N, C-alpha and C positions, 0 to 999 in steps of 0.2 A: 698063160699065167692067169690064175684065178684066186682072188682073195675074198672069201665070202663074209668075213667079219668086218663090216664097215660102220664107222661112226661118222655121222654128219654133224657139222657145226655151222651156224649162221649168226653172224654179228651184224648183218645189214650193211656190210661194207660197200660203199659206192665210189671209192677212190680208184687210184691207178692199180693196174695189175701188179706192178712192182711192189706196191704197199700190201696187196693181198698176199703176195709171195712171202713178204717179211712177216706178216701176221701168222701165216701157216707155219713157218719155221719156228717162230717164237712160241706158238701154241704147242707144237710137237715137243719142243724142249721143256716147256712148262709142265706138260703131262708126262714127261719121262718116257716118250714112245721109243720103241726099239729101233735100231739102225736100219732094219729092213722094212720099215713102214713105207707105205706108198701114199703120198699126200697129194691131193688134187684141188684145183679151184673149179667152180661151176657157175655159169651164168644162171641167175634166177630172174625170170621175167614176170612171175606172178606177184601179187601184192601191190602195194602202193607205188613202188618204183623199182626198176631193174637194179640188181646188185649182185655181189659175188658171195657165194657160200663155199664152204670147205668140206673135204671128206678125207678120212684116214682109213686105209685098209690095213688091218692087223693080221699077223700070222696065225693067231689062235683066238678062240672065244674068250679065253682067260685074259689075254692082253687087251682085247676090245672092251671087256667088262670092266677092267681096271681103269681104262681111259674114260669110260662112261661115268664111272663112280667119281673120278676126280673132277670131271666136268660138272657134275650135278651136285657134288658135296661141297665144293669150294665157293659156292655162291654164283653170282652172275658176272663177276669181273673177267675180263679178257686181257691178255698181255698187250701192253701199249695203249690201251683204251681208257685207263684210269679206273678208279674204284666205282663200282655201281654200274658199269657198262653192261648192257644186256646181251645175252646170247640165247640162241635156240639150239637144241641138240636132238639127235635122233639115233637110235640104235635098235634095229629090228622094228618091232611095233611100239617101242617105248618113245615117248616124247618129253621134252623138258623146255621150259621157258615160254615166252609169249607165243601165241598161236601162229602169227605170221612167220616168225623166225624159226619156230619148230617145223613149220611146213617147208621152209626153205632148206633146212637141214635134212629133212626127209627126202626132198628132191635130190639133193647132192648125194646122199647115201644110196638112193635107189639107182641113180645113173652109174655111180662107181660100182655098186654091187653087181649090176648087169653088164658092166664093162662096155657101155654104149656111149658114155660121155664123161668128160672130166679132163682137165689140162694138168698133167703131172708136173709137180715142182720137186717133190721128194720121191725118188725111186732108186732101186738098186743100180749102182754104177754111175749115178748122176755126178758124183765128185770127180770121176775120171774123164768126163766128157767136156774137155776144155781145149783151147787152142785149135790146132788143125789136125784132123785125123781122117782116115778113110771111112767110108760108109761101112765096110766090112768090120773095121775095128770097133766102130760105134756099136754095131749089133753084137759083137763079141763081148764087150765089157759092160754093157748096160742092159736094162730091162726092155729097151726099145725093140720091137719086133719087126718093124718095117719102116723104110724111108721112101716117101713119095716125092716126086718132082713136079712142080707146076707145069702143066702142058704136056706131060709125058705119061702115057698110060702104063708104061712098063716099070716105072719106079727107078730108083737110083742103082747104078752099077756098084758092086762091092769095092771096086778100085777108085771110085770117084772121091775126090777130096772135099771134106766138109769143113768150112771155116765157121766154127761154133759161135764166135763172139762171146764165148763163155755164157751163153744163154740158150739152153736147149729145153724146150717145153713140149714134149710129145703129148698126144691126146688119145684117149680110148675111142676106138672105132670098131664095132662089131667084134669085140673080144680081143682085139690086138692093140698094143700101144704103138701108135704111128706118129712119126715125125714128118711134118710137111716142110719141104724145102723149095727153094727156087734157084735158078741158075745165076751165077755171079761172074765176076771178072776172072779171066784166065781159065775158064772151064771148070771152076770150082762151084760148090753149092753153099748156100747159107740157109739157116732156118728161116721159115716164112715169117715167124713172129720176131719182130725187132725189139731189142732191149731198150725201150723208151718209156717214159712215164705217162703215156696217154691214158686218161681215165678209162677204166674197163667198160663203163656203161655209157660213155659219151655217144650221143647221137643214136642211141638204140631206141 
C-alpha cells in the first residue's frame, strides 16, 4: 500500500495520544477528507519540546491539494483549539505557518510518504476492527499488513484471537502497516498500545 500524496499538519500538541487521535479525526472531518484517507500521528523530537504532529495520505493529488488549500486558506485555527490557534502544514516542498510547526509537519509528511513511520488512527477497515476477531480476519478486513507478537520472531498465527479493546493503532514499518501485539489471558493477543490517556511525550 502506497499513498504518495501526503499532507502534514503540526499544532504543537503535547497532550495525550487519545487527544491527538481526537484532533486528527476532527481535522479530517473539518477538511472534508474522503473515507479512504489514512491519518497518522508522529512523534516530533526537534524544536523546543517533543510533541505530536499529524499526517494525512490522500488517494489523489487533487484531493491532497484541496486539503492543503483548506488548511492554508481558512487561517490558523484548528478544530477544538479555539480561534487563533496556530498550525504548521506541509505538502511536497510547500510550507505554511510558523517555521517550527511547518518543520514538524514536514517531518510527519516525510515519514508517512516514505512509509517508514507513523501511527495510524484512520485507515481503511478501522471501523471493522472491534471486539474480538482472529488475526486472519483483521488482515482481511483492514489495511493492516502484518501482526507481530512481543517475543515471537514468527509473528501471529492467522487463527490467533485478538482482543482489540476497540483500540487498534498499527504503525508504518518499512513500507508495511504493522500491528504490534502481546500475549494475554487464555492464549489471546492484545494490541501492545493500551487505550489510556498517558501524555504522548511524557518522560521523553
